[in-house]
C-alpha positions as CSV (number, residue, x, y, z in Angstrom):
1,M,-3.8,-20.1,1.3
2,P,-5.7,-23.3,0.8
3,D,-8.6,-21.9,-1.3
4,A,-6.4,-19.6,-3.4
5,K,-6.8,-19.9,-7.1
6,T,-3.7,-20.9,-9.0
7,D,-5.2,-21.4,-12.5
8,P,-5.2,-18.1,-14.5
9,T,-8.3,-19.2,-16.4
10,E,-10.2,-19.2,-13.0
11,A,-8.9,-16.0,-11.5
12,L,-8.2,-12.4,-12.4
13,V,-4.8,-11.3,-13.6
14,L,-3.5,-7.9,-12.5
15,V,-0.7,-6.7,-14.7
16,V,1.7,-4.2,-13.0
17,S,4.3,-2.1,-14.8
18,D,7.2,-0.7,-12.9
19,S,9.1,2.5,-13.6
20,K,11.5,0.7,-15.9
21,G,8.6,-0.6,-18.1
22,R,8.9,-4.2,-16.9
23,E,5.5,-6.0,-16.6
24,T,4.7,-8.6,-14.0
25,A,1.3,-10.3,-13.3
26,L,-0.4,-10.9,-10.0
27,L,-3.0,-13.6,-9.8
28,V,-6.0,-12.6,-7.6
29,D,-9.1,-14.5,-6.6
30,G,-11.4,-11.5,-7.4
31,L,-12.0,-7.8,-7.0
32,L,-14.3,-6.6,-4.2
33,G,-15.1,-3.3,-5.9
34,Q,-13.7,-0.1,-7.1
35,Q,-13.5,3.3,-5.4
36,H,-11.7,6.6,-5.8
37,L,-9.5,7.2,-2.8
38,V,-7.3,9.7,-1.2
39,V,-4.2,7.7,-0.1
40,K,-2.4,8.9,3.0
41,S,1.1,7.7,3.8
42,L,1.5,5.4,6.9
43,N,2.1,7.0,10.2
44,T,5.8,7.5,11.1
45,M,5.3,5.3,14.1
46,L,4.5,2.3,11.9
47,G,7.5,2.9,9.6
48,E,7.6,1.1,6.3
49,V,5.3,-1.9,6.0
50,P,6.3,-4.2,3.2
51,G,3.6,-4.5,0.5
52,V,1.6,-1.5,1.8
53,S,1.8,1.9,0.3
54,G,-0.6,3.7,2.6
55,T,-4.1,3.9,4.0
56,A,-7.4,5.4,3.0
57,I,-10.6,6.1,4.8
58,L,-13.6,4.6,3.0
59,G,-17.0,6.2,2.5
60,N,-18.4,4.1,5.4
61,G,-15.6,5.3,7.8
62,R,-13.6,2.1,7.7
63,V,-9.8,2.3,7.2
64,A,-8.3,0.4,4.3
65,L,-4.7,-0.5,3.7
66,V,-3.6,0.2,0.1
67,I,-1.3,-2.4,-1.3
68,D,1.9,-1.7,-3.2
69,P,1.9,-4.4,-6.0
70,T,5.5,-3.5,-7.1
71,S,6.7,-4.2,-3.6
72,I,4.8,-7.4,-3.3
73,I,6.2,-8.6,-6.6
74,R,9.7,-7.7,-5.6
75,W,9.4,-9.6,-2.3
76,A,8.0,-12.6,-4.2
77,Q,10.9,-12.6,-6.7
78,Q,13.5,-12.3,-3.9
79,H,11.8,-15.1,-1.9
80,R,11.7,-17.4,-5.0
81,E,15.4,-16.7,-5.7
82,A,16.4,-17.4,-2.1
83,S,14.4,-20.7,-2.2
84,A,16.1,-21.8,-5.4
85,A,19.6,-21.2,-3.9
């Protein structure tokens, strides 16, 4: 992404802990807001979508995809390892 922030002092850092207690950080450009949601799993027709844990219907009726940070981090680590080989 051409306008993505890469300097942690200019962006937000999201720290994610996995079930084994390992911590990894995601660098994000910003947060759009915060809401309490009821997350629904994806339709069986869609199957598993990498990086997405489910969907939610927002207060304005729009549907939002709910990201799965652990899955995104795992994908990035595998991609980095494959690139290094």
